[in-house]
C-alpha positions as CSV (number, residue, x, y, z in Angstrom):
1,M,-64.2,-34.2,20.0
2,L,-67.0,-32.3,21.8
3,R,-67.7,-35.3,24.0
4,S,-64.1,-35.3,25.1
5,L,-64.1,-31.6,25.5
6,A,-67.2,-31.7,27.7
7,L,-65.7,-34.4,29.9
8,T,-62.5,-32.4,30.4
9,V,-64.3,-29.3,31.3
10,A,-66.6,-31.1,33.7
11,L,-63.7,-32.6,35.5
12,V,-62.0,-29.3,35.9
13,V,-65.0,-27.3,37.1
14,A,-66.5,-30.0,39.3
15,P,-65.0,-28.4,42.5
16,A,-66.6,-25.2,41.7
17,A,-70.1,-26.6,41.2
18,A,-70.6,-26.8,44.9
19,Q,-70.3,-23.1,45.2
20,T,-73.5,-21.0,45.6
21,R,-74.5,-19.6,42.3
22,T,-74.9,-15.9,42.8
23,E,-73.9,-14.7,39.4
24,A,-74.4,-11.3,38.0
25,V,-76.3,-11.2,34.8
26,G,-74.5,-9.7,32.0
27,W,-73.7,-10.2,28.4
28,W,-72.2,-13.5,29.3
29,A,-75.3,-14.8,31.3
30,D,-77.5,-17.5,29.8
31,P,-80.5,-15.4,28.6
32,S,-82.7,-18.5,28.3
33,G,-82.0,-19.8,31.7
34,S,-82.2,-23.4,30.4
35,G,-80.1,-26.0,32.1
36,G,-80.2,-29.2,34.0
37,A,-81.7,-30.0,37.4
38,D,-78.6,-28.6,39.2
39,G,-78.6,-25.5,37.0
40,A,-75.5,-26.6,35.0
41,P,-75.6,-25.9,31.3
42,Q,-76.3,-28.9,29.1
43,T,-74.4,-28.2,25.9
44,A,-70.6,-27.9,25.5
45,L,-70.9,-24.3,24.3
46,Q,-73.0,-23.5,27.4
47,R,-70.5,-25.2,29.7
48,M,-67.7,-23.2,28.2
49,N,-69.7,-20.0,28.7
50,A,-70.3,-20.9,32.3
51,L,-66.6,-21.5,32.8
52,L,-65.9,-18.1,31.3
53,R,-68.4,-16.4,33.6
54,R,-66.8,-17.9,36.7
55,Q,-63.4,-16.7,35.6
56,L,-64.6,-13.1,35.0
57,N,-66.5,-13.0,38.3
58,N,-63.6,-14.4,40.4
59,E,-62.2,-11.5,42.5
60,N,-59.1,-13.5,43.6
61,E,-56.6,-13.1,40.8
62,Q,-54.5,-16.0,42.0
63,D,-57.4,-18.4,41.3
64,L,-57.7,-17.4,37.6
65,R,-56.9,-20.4,35.4
66,V,-56.1,-20.5,31.7
67,Y,-57.5,-23.5,29.9
68,S,-56.4,-24.8,26.5
69,Y,-58.7,-26.5,24.0
70,D,-57.9,-28.8,21.1
71,T,-56.8,-26.7,18.2
72,E,-54.9,-27.3,15.1
73,A,-51.2,-26.2,15.0
74,P,-50.7,-22.9,13.1
75,S,-49.8,-23.3,9.5
76,V,-47.3,-20.4,9.4
77,A,-44.2,-20.5,11.5
78,P,-44.1,-17.8,14.2
79,T,-42.1,-14.7,13.5
80,P,-38.6,-15.1,15.0
81,V,-37.5,-12.8,17.8
82,P,-35.2,-10.1,16.2
83,S,-31.5,-10.5,17.0
84,P,-30.0,-7.9,19.3
85,L,-28.1,-5.0,17.8
86,P,-24.3,-5.6,17.3
87,T,-22.1,-4.6,20.2
88,P,-20.5,-1.2,19.3
89,A,-16.8,-1.3,18.8
90,P,-14.7,0.1,21.7
91,S,-13.7,3.7,21.6
92,S,-11.2,6.0,23.3
93,A,-13.9,7.3,25.6
94,G,-15.4,5.6,28.6
95,N,-13.3,2.7,30.3
96,S,-10.7,2.5,27.6
97,T,-7.1,3.0,28.8
98,C,-5.9,4.3,25.4
99,P,-4.5,7.8,25.3
100,E,-6.5,10.6,23.8
101,G,-6.7,10.5,20.0
102,T,-6.3,6.7,19.9
103,F,-8.8,3.9,20.0
104,E,-8.7,0.4,21.4
105,Y,-8.5,-2.6,19.0
106,N,-8.5,-6.3,19.8
107,L,-6.9,-8.9,17.4
108,A,-7.5,-12.6,17.8
109,L,-4.6,-14.9,16.8
110,F,-5.5,-18.4,15.7
111,D,-3.5,-21.6,15.1
112,Y,-5.5,-24.3,13.5
113,G,-2.9,-26.9,14.5
114,G,-3.3,-26.0,18.2
115,N,0.5,-25.9,18.8
116,G,1.3,-22.2,18.4
117,W,2.8,-20.4,15.5
118,Q,6.1,-22.2,15.7
119,G,8.3,-19.2,14.9
120,G,5.7,-17.3,12.8
121,E,4.8,-13.7,13.7
122,Y,2.5,-10.8,12.9
123,I,3.7,-7.3,12.0
124,L,1.3,-4.4,12.2
125,S,2.4,-1.3,10.2
126,Q,0.8,2.1,9.5
127,F,0.8,3.5,6.0
128,L,2.5,6.9,5.9
129,G,0.5,8.8,3.2
130,K,-1.4,6.9,0.5
131,P,-1.4,3.0,0.7
132,E,-0.3,2.7,-2.9
133,L,3.0,4.3,-2.0
134,E,3.8,1.3,0.1
135,I,5.6,3.4,2.7
136,T,4.9,2.0,6.2
137,E,6.1,2.4,9.8
138,E,6.1,-0.6,12.0
139,V,3.6,-0.2,15.0
140,A,3.7,-3.7,16.7
141,Q,4.7,-7.2,16.2
142,G,4.2,-10.5,18.1
143,T,3.7,-14.2,18.0
144,M,1.7,-17.0,19.7
145,E,4.1,-19.3,21.5
146,E,1.6,-22.1,22.2
147,G,-2.1,-23.1,22.0
148,S,-4.7,-22.3,19.5
149,E,-6.0,-18.9,20.4
150,Q,-4.6,-15.6,21.8
151,I,-5.9,-12.0,21.9
152,E,-3.6,-8.9,21.4
153,S,-4.7,-5.3,22.2
154,F,-3.6,-2.1,20.6
155,C,-4.2,1.6,20.9
156,L,-4.2,3.0,17.4
157,E,-4.9,6.4,15.8
158,N,-7.1,6.7,12.8
159,G,-5.4,5.8,9.6
160,N,-4.5,3.0,7.1
161,Y,-2.7,0.0,8.4
162,N,-1.3,-3.3,7.1
163,L,-1.3,-6.5,9.1
164,Y,1.2,-9.2,7.9
165,F,1.2,-12.6,9.4
166,G,3.3,-15.6,8.3
167,G,6.6,-17.3,8.6
168,G,7.5,-20.2,10.9
169,A,7.2,-23.9,10.3
170,E,3.4,-24.0,9.4
171,P,2.2,-20.6,8.1
172,G,-0.8,-22.3,6.6
173,E,-2.2,-23.0,10.1
174,M,-2.1,-19.3,11.0
175,G,-5.1,-17.0,11.1
176,V,-6.3,-13.7,12.5
177,Q,-9.5,-11.8,13.1
178,W,-10.2,-8.3,14.5
179,L,-12.8,-8.4,17.3
180,P,-15.7,-8.4,17.6
181,D,-16.0,-10.3,14.4
182,D,-19.7,-9.4,13.8
183,V,-18.7,-5.7,13.6
184,Q,-15.1,-5.6,12.2
185,K,-14.0,-6.5,8.6
186,Q,-13.5,-10.3,8.0
187,T,-10.0,-11.6,7.4
188,N,-10.4,-14.8,5.3
189,C,-6.8,-15.5,4.4
190,R,-4.3,-17.8,6.1
191,G,-0.6,-17.2,6.4
192,P,1.5,-15.8,4.8
193,C,-0.9,-12.9,4.2
194,D,-1.0,-9.1,4.0
195,D,-4.3,-7.8,5.2
196,P,-4.6,-4.0,4.8
197,A,-7.4,-2.2,6.8
198,M,-8.6,1.3,7.5
199,M,-9.0,2.1,11.3
200,V,-11.7,4.7,12.0
201,D,-12.8,5.5,15.6
202,G,-12.6,1.8,16.8
203,L,-13.9,0.3,13.6
204,V,-11.8,-1.9,11.2
205,L,-12.9,-1.4,7.6
206,D,-11.7,-2.3,4.1
207,V,-9.2,0.3,2.7
208,T,-10.9,2.8,0.4
209,I,-9.3,5.8,-1.3
210,S,-11.7,8.7,-1.3
211,P,-11.9,10.7,-4.5
212,T,-10.1,14.0,-4.5
213,T,-12.1,17.1,-5.0
214,F,-9.3,19.4,-5.9
215,T,-6.6,19.6,-8.6
216,P,-3.2,18.7,-7.1
217,A,-0.3,21.0,-7.6
218,P,1.7,20.1,-10.7
219,T,4.8,18.2,-10.1
220,S,7.9,20.3,-10.8
221,I,10.8,19.0,-12.8
222,S,13.0,18.8,-9.7
223,A,10.7,16.3,-8.0
224,A,10.6,14.0,-11.0
225,A,14.3,14.2,-11.6
226,D,17.0,12.1,-9.9
227,T,18.3,14.4,-7.0
228,W,20.9,14.1,-4.2
229,H,19.9,15.6,-0.8
230,K,22.6,16.7,1.6
231,F,22.5,17.7,5.3
232,S,24.6,17.2,8.5
233,V,24.0,16.1,12.1
234,E,26.2,16.1,15.2
235,V,26.8,13.0,17.3
236,E,28.1,13.4,20.8
237,G,29.4,10.9,23.3
238,V,31.3,8.5,21.0
239,P,35.0,8.4,21.4
240,D,37.0,9.0,18.2
241,E,38.6,5.5,18.3
242,L,35.1,4.0,18.0
243,F,33.9,6.4,15.3
244,P,36.7,6.8,12.8
245,P,36.0,7.7,9.2
246,D,36.2,4.1,7.9
247,E,34.0,1.6,6.2
248,T,32.5,0.2,9.4
249,T,31.4,3.6,10.6
250,N,29.9,4.2,7.1
251,L,27.8,0.9,7.5
252,I,26.7,2.0,11.0
253,V,25.5,5.4,9.8
254,Q,23.8,4.0,6.7
255,A,21.8,1.4,8.6
256,A,20.8,3.8,11.4
257,T,19.7,6.5,8.9
258,N,17.7,4.0,6.8
259,D,15.9,2.9,10.0
260,V,14.5,6.4,10.8
261,L,13.8,8.0,7.4
262,A,10.4,7.0,6.0
263,I,11.2,7.7,2.4
264,V,14.5,5.9,2.5
265,S,14.1,2.2,1.6
266,D,17.6,0.8,1.5
267,N,21.0,1.3,3.3
268,E,22.7,1.9,0.0
269,Q,20.3,4.8,-0.6
270,V,22.4,6.7,2.1
271,M,25.0,6.9,-0.5
272,D,27.7,9.0,1.1
273,T,28.6,9.6,4.8
274,V,31.5,11.7,6.0
275,V,32.5,11.7,9.6
276,T,34.8,14.4,10.9
277,L,36.0,15.3,14.4
278,I,34.6,18.7,15.7
279,N,37.1,21.2,17.3
280,R,35.6,22.9,20.4
281,R,38.3,25.5,20.7
282,K,41.2,26.4,18.5
283,L,43.8,24.7,20.7
284,Q,41.5,22.1,22.3
285,A,39.7,19.3,20.4
286,S,36.9,17.1,21.7
287,D,37.4,13.4,21.0
288,D,33.7,12.6,21.3
289,R,31.9,15.1,19.1
290,H,31.6,14.3,15.4
291,Q,29.9,15.9,12.5
292,V,28.2,13.4,10.1
293,D,27.5,14.6,6.6
294,L,24.8,12.7,4.8
295,T,23.9,12.4,1.2
296,I,20.5,10.7,0.3
297,N,19.9,9.4,-3.2
298,M,16.3,10.3,-4.4
299,G,16.7,8.8,-7.8
300,K,17.5,5.6,-9.7
301,P,17.5,2.8,-8.7
302,Y,15.3,4.2,-5.9
303,K,12.1,6.3,-6.0
304,T,12.3,9.9,-6.8
305,C,10.7,12.7,-4.7
306,A,7.7,12.7,-6.9
307,Q,7.2,9.0,-6.6
308,V,7.0,9.2,-2.8
309,G,4.4,12.1,-2.9
310,F,6.3,15.4,-3.1
311,T,5.8,18.0,-5.8
312,S,9.2,19.7,-5.5
313,A,12.7,18.7,-4.4
314,D,12.6,21.6,-1.9
315,D,9.6,20.1,-0.1
316,C,11.3,16.7,-0.3
317,L,14.4,18.0,1.5
318,N,13.0,20.2,4.3
319,G,9.3,20.9,3.8
320,E,7.0,21.0,6.8
321,G,3.8,19.4,7.5
322,F,3.9,16.7,4.8
323,L,3.0,13.0,5.1
324,P,5.4,11.3,4.7
325,P,7.6,13.9,6.3
326,S,10.5,15.5,4.5
327,L,14.1,14.3,5.1
328,V,15.1,17.1,7.4
329,E,11.8,17.1,9.4
330,N,11.8,13.3,9.7
331,M,15.4,13.4,11.0
332,D,14.7,16.1,13.5
333,E,11.8,14.1,14.9
334,A,14.0,10.9,15.1
335,I,16.7,12.9,16.9
336,E,14.3,14.6,19.3
337,S,12.7,11.3,20.3
338,G,16.1,9.6,20.8
339,L,15.4,7.0,18.1
340,Y,18.3,8.0,15.9
341,A,20.8,7.7,18.8
342,E,19.3,4.3,19.8
343,R,19.7,3.0,16.2
344,L,23.3,4.2,16.1
345,K,24.1,2.4,19.3
346,F,22.3,-0.8,18.1
347,W,24.2,-0.9,14.8
348,G,27.4,0.0,16.5
349,E,27.1,-3.1,18.7
350,Y,26.1,-5.1,15.6
351,Y,29.3,-4.2,13.7
352,G,31.5,-4.7,16.8
353,R,31.7,-1.1,18.1
354,A,30.4,-0.9,21.7
355,F,29.3,2.7,21.9
356,P,29.0,4.0,25.5
357,D,25.5,4.7,27.0
358,G,24.3,8.2,26.9
359,I,25.3,9.1,23.3
360,S,23.2,11.9,21.9
361,V,22.6,13.5,18.5
362,V,22.1,17.2,17.9
363,G,19.4,18.1,15.3
364,V,20.1,18.8,11.7
365,L,22.8,21.5,11.6
366,P,22.1,24.9,10.1
367,E,25.7,25.0,8.7
368,P,26.4,23.6,6.3
369,E,22.9,24.5,5.0
370,P,20.8,21.6,3.8
371,E,20.8,21.5,0.0
372,W,19.8,19.3,-2.9
373,I,21.5,19.0,-6.3
374,Y,20.6,17.1,-9.5
375,A,22.2,13.8,-9.6
376,P,25.4,14.0,-11.8
377,T,24.9,12.5,-15.2
378,P,27.8,10.9,-17.2
379,A,29.6,13.4,-19.5
380,P,28.6,12.8,-23.1
381,T,31.1,10.9,-25.2
382,I,32.9,13.1,-27.7
383,T,32.9,11.6,-31.2
384,S,35.4,12.8,-33.8
385,S,34.0,14.6,-36.8
386,P,33.7,12.5,-39.9
387,T,36.6,12.9,-42.4
388,G,35.9,14.0,-46.0
389,T,35.1,11.3,-48.5
390,M,37.0,11.2,-51.8
391,A,34.9,11.7,-54.8
392,P,34.3,8.5,-56.6
393,T,36.6,7.9,-59.7
394,A,35.7,6.2,-62.9
395,A,36.0,2.5,-62.6
396,Q,39.0,1.2,-64.5
397,T,39.0,-2.2,-66.1
398,V,41.9,-4.3,-65.1
399,V,42.7,-7.0,-67.5
400,S,44.4,-10.1,-66.2
401,M,47.2,-11.3,-68.4
402,E,47.1,-14.8,-67.1
403,P,44.4,-17.0,-68.2
404,T,42.0,-18.6,-65.8
405,P,42.3,-22.4,-65.7
406,G,39.5,-24.0,-67.6
407,D,38.6,-20.9,-69.6
408,S,39.7,-19.9,-73.1
409,P,41.9,-17.0,-73.0
410,T,40.3,-13.6,-73.6
411,P,41.7,-11.9,-76.7
412,I,43.4,-8.6,-76.0
413,P,41.7,-5.9,-78.0
414,S,43.9,-4.2,-80.6
415,G,44.7,-0.7,-79.9
416,T,43.6,2.1,-82.2
417,P,46.6,3.8,-84.0
418,N,47.1,7.4,-82.9
419,P,46.3,10.0,-85.6
420,T,49.2,11.6,-87.4
421,S,49.7,15.3,-86.8
422,V,50.2,16.1,-90.6
423,E,47.5,15.3,-93.0
424,P,48.8,13.5,-96.2
425,E,48.9,15.4,-99.4
426,P,46.2,14.6,-102.0
427,T,47.6,12.5,-104.9
428,T,45.7,14.5,-107.7
429,S,44.5,18.0,-107.8
430,P,41.4,18.8,-109.7
431,A,41.8,20.9,-112.8
432,P,40.9,24.5,-112.3
433,A,37.6,25.5,-113.9
434,A,37.8,27.8,-117.0
435,K,37.1,31.5,-116.3
436,P,33.9,32.5,-117.9
437,T,34.0,34.7,-120.9
438,V,32.6,38.2,-120.8
439,S,30.1,39.1,-123.5
440,P,31.0,42.4,-125.4
441,Q,28.7,45.2,-124.7
442,P,26.6,46.4,-127.6
443,T,27.8,49.4,-129.7
444,T,25.8,52.3,-130.6
445,S,25.2,53.2,-134.1
């Protein structure tokens, strides 16, 4: 090995041997001064020292050379280069186009068949209040018409959400993942699937329910009981012939009201709607202004006020600042945003009533004042008072006079003769006893 090393070094440094040796003497110099006739070191170690001296004395940095020597490979694998830090999730600040208070989220849609979702869809909904109440409001929905990948973007406020995806011809080929996948929670299910998540400042996390540090207010009897809640709104711009008080109008109002009230889960929960024409003046009536009286059933077979998160029926009816909102506050918000008018028009067309454009709804009316009542219960059934029971009588033995076939006749007991009222005279009377004789008293002498 040393012979091969010496040959290699000699070949490399041969051009430098012709140079004039004017070397500074230092710690690297050959202290013995021994060498060959041309002044070159004789041993391999000396030749290596000489090469090192020439490198250290070379003033031209471009001529510096690095030489490798035969060495064994390291026994321990080198430490890998650390991976870069994950890319932070997007936020509402910076280049994001999301409005203030919301954050940008990107959702990747996958189809493992490569031919789109074939009628399947995703629905993104936000939980109103606690996730276990299962009260949600739809935020977005969509599908993938073709291909194997697609990215959807959303601007969402902090809160708890549920992402459903499924339906179509091949739901098992559907998948989703929030991006970037090295930062956000993993979605491992395929369609059909419900995937709840907690959105916080651009991050997608698993839903957690933080422990409460306070004692909640006790639930009143009114919230736990079955109650009916009544309030009225005013609808303008619908001609009377298109909004008569009939069954079709009732269906339209039920469906529209169910669409906008978060704690109402079924059309039939809007149990009573009364539509009446409003008189503007005493002698002049408007044919396009109607008062709609609503009655909402917060009881069996639906959830009570307590079951949707309220502690009293008053708060459930018209409380402020609750999540989910109360019935009156929720209706006012839907009227102010135009959502309730839009749903009335939609369901009117659905049931064959083409309402004109520009219909509007006035907020919940102060008169009649919103109120709630306990749900009527069936009147108790009146049962008649029990009649007096006759005292039991002594059992009487009934003797059948006709013999039973196959049995010997039972003899009839002979009756006991009734006693006579006069006792019989005795046949002989006993002789009277003789009267005792009296002894004479003694005489005195």
